[in-house]
Every structure is written in C-alpha cells, then in structure tokens.
Residue, then its C-alpha position, 0 to 999 in steps of 0.5 A: m505479542l507484537k510490541l509497537p510503540e504506543n501511538f507510534e511516537n517512537y516510529e523511527e525506533a520501530r523502523r530501526e528494530g525492524f532492521l535488527k529483526v531482518k538481520d536476525l532472520k538472515e542469520k537464521g537462514v530465512p530467505v528475504v524477498g524485497i517487494f515494491c507493489t500490492y500486485t506482488p502475490m505474497e502467498l507465493i513468497h510465503a509458500a517458498g518459505a521466505v519473508a517479504v519486505s517492502l522496499c518502496g522509498t518514502s523519504n526525500g533523503p535518498i533521492h539525491y543518490a538516485e538522481k545521479d543515475l535517474p532523471r530528476n523529473l521522475c516519480p519521488l517513490i521511484k527515486s527514493s526506492y532506487g536511492e535507498a539501494a544506491s546509497e547502500k544505507c537500507p538494511y532491507f535492501y542489503f539483506a534481500d536475496l531477491l527482488v520482485g517488481e511489477t511493470t506498474c509504470d514505465g518509470k519503475k520498469k526501466m528503473y528495475e533494469i538499473l537496479n538489477e545491477l545491484k541485486p537480482i530482480h524478477v520482473m512480473h509483466l502486468p497485462q494492460g487491462q483486466e477484462p479480456d480473457h487473454a489478461f487472465a491467461y497472460w497474468k497466470e503465466e506471470l504467476v507461474r514464472l514467479k513460482e518457478k523462479l522462487e523454486e529455483f532461486f531458493d531450491v524449494k518446491i511450492t506444492d498446491e497444498i502449501l499454496r492453498e494453506e497460504i491463501k487461507e492464511r493471507n485471507r485471514e490476515r486481510k480480514i483482520l486488516m480490513d476490520f481495522y480499516e473499517l473503524g473509519k466507518l464509525n462516527p465519530s471514528p475512534i482513530s485518526g487516519s494518520e494513525i491508521n496509515e502509520t500503523m500499517e506501515a509499521l507492520g512492515f517492520q515486523f515479520d511474525r505474521n501471527a503476532q501482527c494479526e494478534f496486535i491488529a485484532e487487539r487494537t481493533k477490539e480496543l478501539r471498538n470498545k472505546y467507541e461503544k463506551e465513550l463515543k457512540g451516539s455523539k456524531s462528530d461535526k468534523p468533515r469526513i475525508l476519503v483519501t485516494g490516489c498514490p501511496v501516501n506513506g511518504v507524504r503523511d506528515k505534510i498532507l495527512r496530518t495537515i488535513e487532520d490538524s485543519g479540523a477534518s477526519i480521514v476515515a477511508f483510504e482508497n489507495c495503494s497504501g489502503v484497502r485496494e489490495k485487501i478489499r477482495l479475498a482470494d477464492e479458497d476453493i479453486d486451483p490455487i494459481d487460478s485463485l491468485t491470478q484472479k485475486y491480484l488481477d482484480i486489484n484496481c489501479s490506474v495502470m489498468t485500462p479501463n479501470p472500472r473497479r476503482f469507481k465501483d470501490l469509490d462508489e461503495m466506500i463514499d457511502e459506507y464511510e459517510v464521506d463528505a469530501v474526497i482528496e486525491i493525492v498524486l505523486q509528481a510524474c505518476h502519469t496514470f494516476n495523474i490522467e485518471a484524476h480527470n475521471v475521478k474528479q468527474f465521478v466524485t463531483e458529478w455522480k456522488q455530488k461531493p467536493y473533490l481536491y486534487i493534490e500533486t506533490d513530491y517528498s520535499e517540503l517546498d509545497v507545504g504552505q500551498i497544500n495547507t492553504r488548499i486543504n483549508a479552502l476545501l474544508e471551508m466549502i463543506 
C-alpha cells in the first residue's frame, strides 16, 4: 500500500523519500527517463521498461543557478528546471539516464540545447496545430522516432503487444485520477483544491504504479463516503473556482492557498497540472502508435494554433463543476498562454457570463500582497 503523509503536512518528507526510491530503482538496474510535459507519451516509456520522473522545476531556489546561462526575463518554470540540473542538487536529474522534452515553447526548446550538455535529451517536435491531416502524420513520426530512440538507448524491443497493454494500463490510471479530480463536482467539495494539487504532485515521488492507483482509489472512496455521510444536502456558499492556465505547482502556496484562505473553494483544474491530459482516453482498439498519436495530439495547449479544444473543455467544466468564477494563472514570459488569455477572458465573461481574473506571476514572493488584494476583490464581486 502506498504511504503518503496524512494531509501532506510532511510533503517535503515525501519528496525526500522519492529521491531514495529512485536511487533504489537505479541500483536495481531500472532505466529512468526525465520528462517535462504532458505531451510525453508515457506509454512508450513504460513499454521500454523505464520509469518516468518529472523534472519540471517548481521552486525559486534553483533559479539563480539558471540565470548564469539563461536570460532573467524567461519563464520561471524553465529557469527552475534548468537550475535544478545545473546546481547538481536534483537527484531525479542525476539518476535520469535519458531526458525527453517537447517543443512546447521557444524558451524550452532552446533551453534543451544547453541542457543536452549535461545529460542526453531526445526532443519531440510538436506540430503547430491539431486540425490538418499533416499534423497527425507529423506527430506520428515523432512518436516513432521516440520509440526507436528508447529501443536503441535501452537496448529493448517495444512490441505492439506490450504497447497495447501499456495503453490499457495508462487508461486505467487516467480513469482513477479523473475520479479523484471529479470530487470537485460535489457540492460542497469534500477536498480542497490545494490538497488535490499537492496529492497529484506527490504521486510523482512514487514509482509503484499499482500502489499509486490503489492509494488514489482509496482516498477517492474515503472522500465520497465523507460527502455522503457528512456533507450531502448542505450546499456550500463558498464561491466555486476553476483554475486554468499554466502549471501551478510552483505557486501553490501563494495563489491556491490564498484563494482558499480568502473563503473560496477551488473545485476544478483546467491546466497542465490538472485534467488537461487525463480528460480523454487513448483508443484501445486501433494500431497502438496511431492511438497514442491521436491521444497526445488531442491535448489542448496554448502552443497549438488554433486551440478550440481548450474552450470546449472550459465550457463543459464550468457547467459540470458548477463554477462561479475562473482564475487564470500564467507564468511570466509564457507568451502563448499570455496571449491566449485574451480569448479565455472573452469566452468566460461574454459566453459563460462568469467573473474572470488573470494573474501573471513567477516563483518569487514579491507579488504576494498584490495577489491577495486582487483575489479578495474578485471574491467580493461574486
């Protein structure tokens, strides 16, 4: 049974335990692949017999190491990720045999060139959009390239049979994780948005996939029982908030907790660290590479132009989660999300008739007071 700290009061302890676990895997000869984005086809990595570890930086600490090589006016996630590697203080990076990155933004793809000097990295080149037929063909070729790279690098053979089994297993995991996220549909929600986010990040410190699923399924069951016995029939008067935009793990304390401490309830995450990759399953009945090509091409992200799936997902989630307001969190210098925020605001305020707040931030504490003031002003409007 997967053990995680109750209420994640010892979150850093879980993180440190993750370092020991990945060291143990390496000593047992298990390949380790470092990843950065939800566009990574996890099924291929698992089919190669490897485990995947997220190398996305979520803290301000390593950034000064990165700024020796990277510009200061760059996305904090990119700087933090590179800084973790350059500082030689990240065990996940140290134990990774191979890195896999995607060209989700110009900053990342150029950072990968420098990162390649520290650790071998395979870069997957995303198409510019999702709709044209050539996007499918282009992205399929990138998946084939990754498959061949994993086979060569780890001296393994990824068969269609193995890949089909991994697709089924990953779909099972997605369903379990979506059940957990959908606790937010209950009113009142039996879990805070901060706990949802922290739980999902902490799962990245574990590498026993069955134990992960067992833990999440049990936690979901426990919270649904709590709702049925203690909360059902007593709707909350707290404003129900949907968070969208960039990954929020690095700003959990200063934004997510502020939203909830100010009297609101975060019930939905339509972002990279939320349901974005999990909301659609891979087709289990077609050629496995075609299935994964379509599955990962369908992920909505502002890097795609146009990006209609995001607005479809927002439309459905605002209704299904009974959302009162939308808060978009964009990391500084994330140009695609920064620009697409214009359309998101228009969609939320004009089409869905909901209040909308845009917050652009980094991993520092310099804007804590301003963020607190703006969040409270939004909640007073509801």
